[in-house]
MIFI-712012 format. One line per field, with one value per residue (C-alpha): residue in one letter; x, y, z. Coordinates in Angstrom, 1 decimal. Layout:
! MIFI-712012
code	(A,...)
c1	(X,...)
c2	(Y,...)
c3	(Z,...)
//
This chain:
! MIFI-712012
code	(M,A,Q,S,E,E,Y,G,K,N,S,Q,Q,I,S,N,L,S,R,I,R,D,G,W,D,E,V,E,A,E,E,T,R,L,L,R,R,M,T,V,K,E,S,L,G,H,L,L,S,L,Q,N,A,F,E,S,Q,L,Q,R,T,E,S,L,F,R,A,E,R,I,A,Y,L,Q,D,L,Q,E,K,L,S,R,L,A,K,W,M,K,N,R,R,G,K,P,V)
c1	(-41.9,-38.8,-39.8,-43.2,-41.8,-39.4,-42.2,-44.2,-41.3,-40.8,-44.5,-44.6,-41.5,-43.0,-46.3,-44.3,-42.5,-45.8,-47.3,-44.2,-44.5,-48.3,-47.8,-44.7,-46.8,-48.3,-44.9,-43.5,-46.6,-46.1,-42.4,-43.2,-45.8,-43.4,-40.6,-42.8,-43.7,-40.0,-38.7,-35.5,-33.7,-34.9,-33.9,-30.4,-30.1,-30.9,-28.4,-25.7,-26.4,-26.2,-23.0,-21.5,-22.5,-21.0,-18.1,-15.4,-16.9,-17.3,-13.6,-12.5,-14.5,-14.1,-11.9,-14.4,-17.3,-15.5,-17.0,-20.5,-20.3,-19.0,-21.8,-24.3,-22.9,-22.9,-26.6,-27.4,-25.7,-27.7,-31.0,-30.1,-29.3,-32.6,-34.4,-32.6,-33.7,-37.2,-37.3,-35.8,-38.5,-41.2,-40.3,-37.7,-34.9,-32.5,-32.7)
c2	(-53.9,-51.8,-52.2,-50.8,-47.9,-47.2,-47.3,-44.9,-42.4,-42.6,-42.2,-39.1,-37.6,-38.2,-36.6,-33.5,-33.2,-33.5,-30.6,-28.5,-29.2,-28.6,-25.1,-24.1,-22.5,-20.2,-19.3,-18.6,-16.4,-14.4,-14.0,-12.8,-10.3,-8.9,-8.6,-6.8,-4.2,-3.3,-0.2,-0.3,1.5,-1.1,-3.9,-2.5,-2.0,-5.7,-6.7,-4.6,-5.9,-9.5,-8.8,-7.2,-10.3,-12.7,-10.7,-12.9,-16.1,-14.3,-13.4,-16.9,-18.5,-15.7,-17.7,-20.6,-18.4,-15.6,-16.4,-16.8,-13.5,-11.6,-12.9,-12.0,-8.5,-8.0,-9.1,-6.8,-3.8,-4.5,-4.6,-1.4,0.3,-0.8,0.5,3.8,4.1,3.2,5.7,8.4,7.8,7.7,10.7,12.5,12.1,9.3,7.1)
c3	(-39.1,-40.1,-43.8,-43.1,-41.2,-44.0,-46.5,-44.4,-44.2,-48.0,-48.7,-46.4,-48.1,-51.6,-50.4,-49.2,-52.5,-54.4,-52.3,-53.0,-56.8,-56.8,-55.2,-57.2,-60.0,-57.4,-56.0,-59.5,-60.3,-57.1,-57.8,-61.3,-60.0,-57.4,-60.0,-62.4,-59.7,-59.2,-60.8,-62.8,-60.0,-57.4,-59.7,-60.2,-56.5,-55.9,-58.6,-57.1,-53.6,-54.9,-56.7,-53.6,-51.5,-54.0,-55.4,-53.8,-55.3,-58.6,-58.6,-57.7,-60.5,-63.1,-65.4,-65.5,-66.5,-68.4,-71.9,-70.5,-68.5,-71.5,-73.7,-71.0,-70.7,-74.4,-74.5,-71.6,-73.4,-76.6,-74.5,-72.7,-76.0,-77.5,-74.3,-74.6,-78.3,-77.4,-74.5,-76.7,-79.4,-76.8,-74.8,-76.8,-74.3,-73.4,-70.4)
//
């Protein structure tokens, strides 16, 4: 009897995981839609809020992820530079 109950629990857990997986595309689509509606100012506000919340952890692990963070920041600077050039060409003034 215990084996049957164990099987039933496992079967239910697998069913729950399947439902989560099946609905995940919908969750990601909604997340993408909401993110696209954010302005640059709102997006930066969220980023700064997250950085503030996690700053102590970031400082403790800084040496572990230094190279990765530097590469990310360089990539971000390049993207922002391209955006500024695009905005200047589009409107005639910098971002």
